[in-house]
Each structure stands twice: as structure tokens, then as C-alpha cells.
C-alpha positions as a printed NumPy array, in Angstrom:
array([[53.136, 55.235, 50.971],
       [56.461, 57.196, 51.463],
       [59.868, 56.717, 50.092],
       [61.356, 55.337, 46.846],
       [61.32 , 51.702, 46.024],
       [64.301, 49.743, 47.03 ],
       [63.396, 46.536, 45.316],
       [65.479, 46.905, 42.16 ],
       [68.697, 47.801, 44.373],
       [67.863, 44.745, 46.546],
       [67.22 , 42.497, 43.741],
       [70.572, 43.376, 42.215],
       [72.357, 42.681, 45.176],
       [70.711, 39.633, 45.877],
       [71.361, 38.533, 42.151],
       [75.035, 39.399, 42.862],
       [75.125, 37.69 , 46.019],
       [73.645, 34.387, 44.654],
       [76.34 , 34.529, 41.907],
       [79.302, 35.076, 44.845],
       [78.209, 33.078, 47.779],
       [81.585, 32.584, 49.341],
       [82.16 , 36.189, 49.446],
       [78.919, 37.   , 50.989],
       [79.483, 34.286, 53.391],
       [82.738, 35.983, 54.347],
       [81.242, 39.146, 54.821],
       [78.209, 38.04 , 56.979],
       [80.428, 35.557, 58.849],
       [82.573, 38.752, 60.188],
       [79.231, 40.521, 61.052],
       [78.187, 37.625, 62.986],
       [81.576, 37.12 , 64.74 ],
       [81.514, 40.937, 65.725],
       [77.79 , 40.738, 67.017],
       [78.959, 37.841, 69.406],
       [81.905, 39.467, 70.756],
       [80.259, 43.17 , 71.093],
       [76.72 , 42.212, 71.363],
       [76.78 , 40.409, 74.229],
       [77.208, 36.765, 73.851],
       [75.939, 33.847, 71.472],
       [72.078, 33.619, 72.682],
       [70.182, 35.763, 70.092],
       [67.566, 36.11 , 72.388],
       [69.583, 38.258, 74.583],
       [71.823, 39.597, 71.841],
       [69.707, 41.447, 69.649],
       [72.454, 42.391, 67.372],
       [73.349, 38.868, 66.914],
       [69.608, 38.112, 66.223],
       [69.649, 40.698, 63.309],
       [72.959, 39.228, 61.781],
       [71.263, 35.901, 62.026],
       [68.139, 37.07 , 60.078],
       [70.247, 38.712, 57.48 ],
       [72.494, 35.78 , 57.083],
       [69.343, 33.408, 56.462],
       [67.973, 35.891, 53.941],
       [71.131, 35.623, 51.952],
       [70.634, 31.823, 52.138],
       [73.586, 31.108, 54.531],
       [73.071, 27.513, 55.725],
       [72.296, 27.162, 59.378],
       [75.409, 24.994, 59.828],
       [77.699, 27.918, 58.637],
       [75.992, 30.455, 61.023],
       [76.397, 28.141, 64.194],
       [79.912, 27.086, 63.157],
       [80.755, 30.686, 63.065],
       [79.184, 31.774, 66.209],
       [81.013, 28.637, 68.055],
       [84.19 , 29.892, 66.593],
       [83.575, 33.542, 67.752],
       [82.954, 32.268, 71.236],
       [86.22 , 30.524, 71.475],
       [89.837, 30.923, 69.989],
       [89.104, 33.505, 67.324],
       [90.705, 36.581, 68.742],
       [90.706, 38.515, 65.501],
       [89.763, 42.291, 66.384],
       [87.524, 44.259, 63.829],
       [86.734, 47.902, 63.756],
       [83.658, 49.666, 62.536],
       [84.907, 52.316, 60.229],
       [82.622, 54.371, 57.822],
       [83.837, 56.533, 54.863],
       [81.826, 58.953, 52.935],
       [82.307, 60.617, 49.613],
       [80.998, 61.369, 46.123],
       [81.027, 59.104, 43.058],
       [80.85 , 60.512, 39.247],
       [78.208, 63.109, 38.816],
       [77.868, 64.146, 42.44 ],
       [76.502, 60.469, 43.535],
       [76.319, 60.246, 47.466],
       [78.203, 57.222, 48.731],
       [78.389, 55.474, 52.076],
       [80.758, 52.675, 52.725],
       [80.439, 50.823, 55.985],
       [83.605, 48.828, 56.88 ],
       [84.528, 45.928, 59.359],
       [88.298, 45.687, 59.286],
       [91.618, 44.235, 61.158],
       [93.626, 46.727, 59.54 ],
       [92.437, 50.328, 59.125],
       [95.573, 51.516, 57.019],
       [94.751, 48.782, 54.386],
       [91.149, 49.334, 54.184],
       [91.487, 53.432, 54.189],
       [94.044, 52.83 , 51.217],
       [91.806, 50.453, 49.372],
       [88.633, 52.845, 49.839],
       [90.751, 55.767, 48.741],
       [91.935, 54.328, 45.508],
       [88.665, 53.1  , 44.297],
       [87.29 , 56.564, 44.568],
       [90.172, 58.162, 42.841],
       [90.492, 55.557, 40.18 ],
       [86.547, 55.732, 39.243],
       [86.05 , 59.391, 39.168],
       [84.975, 59.99 , 42.893],
       [86.18 , 61.988, 45.592],
       [86.449, 60.781, 49.303],
       [85.133, 63.224, 51.948],
       [84.961, 63.587, 55.376],
       [82.259, 62.174, 57.944],
       [79.182, 63.786, 57.623],
       [79.659, 65.128, 54.077],
       [76.885, 62.778, 52.66 ],
       [75.229, 61.08 , 55.496],
       [72.861, 63.765, 56.224],
       [71.089, 62.958, 53.001],
       [70.24 , 59.344, 54.177],
       [68.01 , 58.143, 56.829],
       [68.616, 55.   , 58.734],
       [65.744, 52.52 , 58.355],
       [64.96 , 48.845, 58.965],
       [63.781, 47.302, 55.691],
       [62.454, 43.818, 55.268],
       [61.336, 42.394, 51.823],
       [58.871, 39.561, 51.517],
       [57.843, 37.887, 48.318],
       [54.331, 38.869, 47.059],
       [53.818, 35.292, 45.567],
       [51.735, 33.312, 47.982],
       [51.019, 36.296, 50.264],
       [47.948, 38.497, 50.327],
       [48.727, 42.19 , 50.321],
       [45.992, 43.383, 52.821],
       [46.674, 40.29 , 55.34 ],
       [50.867, 41.326, 55.   ],
       [50.181, 44.949, 55.577],
       [47.907, 44.208, 58.76 ],
       [50.487, 41.897, 60.126],
       [53.189, 44.537, 59.613],
       [51.307, 47.472, 61.012],
       [50.353, 45.261, 63.887],
       [53.889, 44.442, 64.43 ],
       [54.941, 47.974, 64.644],
       [56.269, 48.897, 61.247],
       [56.317, 52.291, 60.117],
       [55.472, 51.961, 56.284],
       [54.715, 49.387, 53.964],
       [55.058, 49.27 , 50.259],
       [53.736, 46.918, 47.447],
       [55.765, 46.203, 44.468],
       [55.308, 43.837, 41.533],
       [57.224, 41.328, 42.914],
       [57.648, 42.026, 46.61 ],
       [56.317, 43.749, 49.672],
       [58.664, 46.145, 51.34 ],
       [58.317, 46.731, 55.181],
       [59.836, 49.74 , 56.797],
       [60.676, 50.036, 60.608],
       [62.379, 52.779, 62.744],
       [66.051, 51.199, 63.66 ],
       [65.229, 50.556, 67.267],
       [61.986, 48.72 , 66.198],
       [63.72 , 46.379, 63.844],
       [64.456, 43.462, 65.881],
       [60.842, 43.708, 67.398],
       [59.166, 43.616, 64.093],
       [61.371, 40.928, 62.454],
       [60.709, 38.71 , 65.471],
       [57.023, 39.226, 65.378],
       [56.93 , 38.462, 61.512],
       [58.816, 35.477, 61.821],
       [56.655, 34.085, 64.375],
       [53.796, 34.396, 61.749],
       [55.579, 32.432, 59.582],
       [57.156, 35.041, 57.233],
       [60.427, 34.451, 55.173],
       [62.433, 37.27 , 53.9  ],
       [64.304, 38.044, 50.512],
       [66.295, 40.618, 52.512],
       [66.218, 42.016, 56.144],
       [68.635, 44.431, 57.596],
       [69.067, 47.881, 58.852],
       [69.883, 50.203, 55.714],
       [70.72 , 53.747, 54.881],
       [67.865, 55.293, 52.653],
       [68.492, 58.404, 50.821],
       [66.367, 61.121, 50.76 ],
       [67.136, 62.351, 47.42 ],
       [68.32 , 60.693, 44.278],
       [70.864, 61.331, 41.445],
       [70.807, 60.417, 37.987],
       [73.55 , 60.064, 35.58 ],
       [72.915, 60.637, 31.881],
       [76.582, 60.347, 30.584],
       [77.277, 56.842, 29.737],
       [80.995, 57.025, 30.861],
       [80.045, 58.542, 34.026],
       [77.456, 55.798, 34.623],
       [80.067, 53.193, 33.745],
       [82.566, 54.452, 36.271],
       [80.219, 54.842, 38.832],
       [79.047, 50.971, 38.316],
       [82.707, 50.141, 38.295],
       [83.151, 52.111, 41.682],
       [80.029, 50.033, 43.368],
       [81.594, 46.886, 42.017],
       [85.097, 47.536, 43.47 ],
       [83.791, 48.524, 46.561],
       [81.291, 45.447, 47.13 ],
       [84.325, 43.15 , 45.849],
       [86.297, 43.99 , 48.876],
       [86.143, 41.531, 51.8  ],
       [86.732, 44.539, 54.309],
       [83.466, 46.339, 53.301],
       [80.162, 45.199, 54.725],
       [77.783, 47.843, 52.928],
       [77.748, 50.262, 50.31 ],
       [74.828, 52.967, 50.439],
       [74.207, 55.35 , 47.399],
       [71.831, 57.503, 45.815],
       [72.334, 56.777, 42.425],
       [68.681, 56.654, 40.728],
       [69.457, 54.565, 37.814],
       [71.905, 52.032, 39.195],
       [72.24 , 48.852, 37.162],
       [69.69 , 46.145, 37.912]])
């Protein structure tokens, strides 16, 4: 099976999410609101963007009541306008970094992102400077415990997944971006629950950092970016990111 196992990065993200639920709920809430306004309404069966966001929210343990409340608010009086803006750059030791934001103040967010890169030894670049090193893929992660590997693989391939990897703890299912919703829907109907479910940017090559000080700066850069409410996702190709 192709690709580099993402489970360690997912596990780290999940552990951080579990330790900072309020911030995670805020970010996912923003995604849900934008999906309702821009994706075609509040019915997930008619709005695939919203359906994908709901799956991501549930994988992050956002309660159903919160999801419903956010959707209703987005349908009603909440007229906040958010922009999708993506930044690209390099961290210490040439680590490629993509920062995806949803912001209601592009000047504030641009200033914050530039500050983080400058402070922690990175360089903010132009659009396209690192994105060519990443491929967009749907990634679904299922707990190994209680599931038979052959059965899960068969179900995933039948659902239209493009790749399947088995880790010690989980099964990682990959899809083409356009197939993500369909594969997700099919596997949900078969009763699968997900540790993580979203379209991600998967790097084609990875960078190792051998210098301790540079690794510490890279970690602090990632922590600062992930701690900002305007920043939805941070993708990078650091091989030995802290687990």
C-alpha cells in the first residue's frame, strides 16, 4: 500500500483536541457555519460540504446538540462573513507548511501567521511555493480493535476507497477528494465509526530535523498556528513531529 502512515500525526492531533475541546468546537463550528451558508443549505443530504463537516465534527466528539445549534444559528441571524485564505511557507530546516484559515479579518490573520513564521525561524512564502509537494486526499481512520482487517478492507474497496493501510492501532482509508463523501456515507451505513474523517493534504516527501533547537522551534510554530482560532488546518511534511 502506498503512502506514509499518518496515524501518529492524527493521534497527536486527537490528543491535543481532547485536551482543548472548546477551541476545537470553535473551529469546527466555524466550518459548519460556512458549509451551511456556502454549501447549499442545512440539509446534509443535499449539501455534501456540510455532510463532510458533520462527519469531521462527530469524529472530534462534538455533541450532536452543538452541531444542530451551530447549523440553526448559521441559518438564522448569524451574518458573520468568513473568508477561506491559505498561506504557504517553510519552517525551520526547510519543513513545508500549509496553513488553511477561515477568517472574518484577513489583515489580523495575515499578521498573526507572518508573526508566527518569523518568530519561530520560518519564512512565509507565496501561494504555490510548497503546495506542489502535497496531494489532497480523503482520509478516514477506523479503530482496529473490534474490526476484522480483511472485512474492513473489503468494505472500503467496495465503497470506492483508493487505498487502505493497516497500523497497529487503526486502519487508514484513503479516497480521491471527490469520492470522500460517497465512501464516508457508504461506510457509515455499514456501521463504522471514525477516529478522524476529513480531506487532508498529504505530503509526497518528508523532512527530518536532526537539530534539537530547530525541532523545538518547529514544534512551537505548529503549536502557535494550531492555537489560533482563525486557523482551521496546518499541514506539514515534518517526518519526526512530536507524537
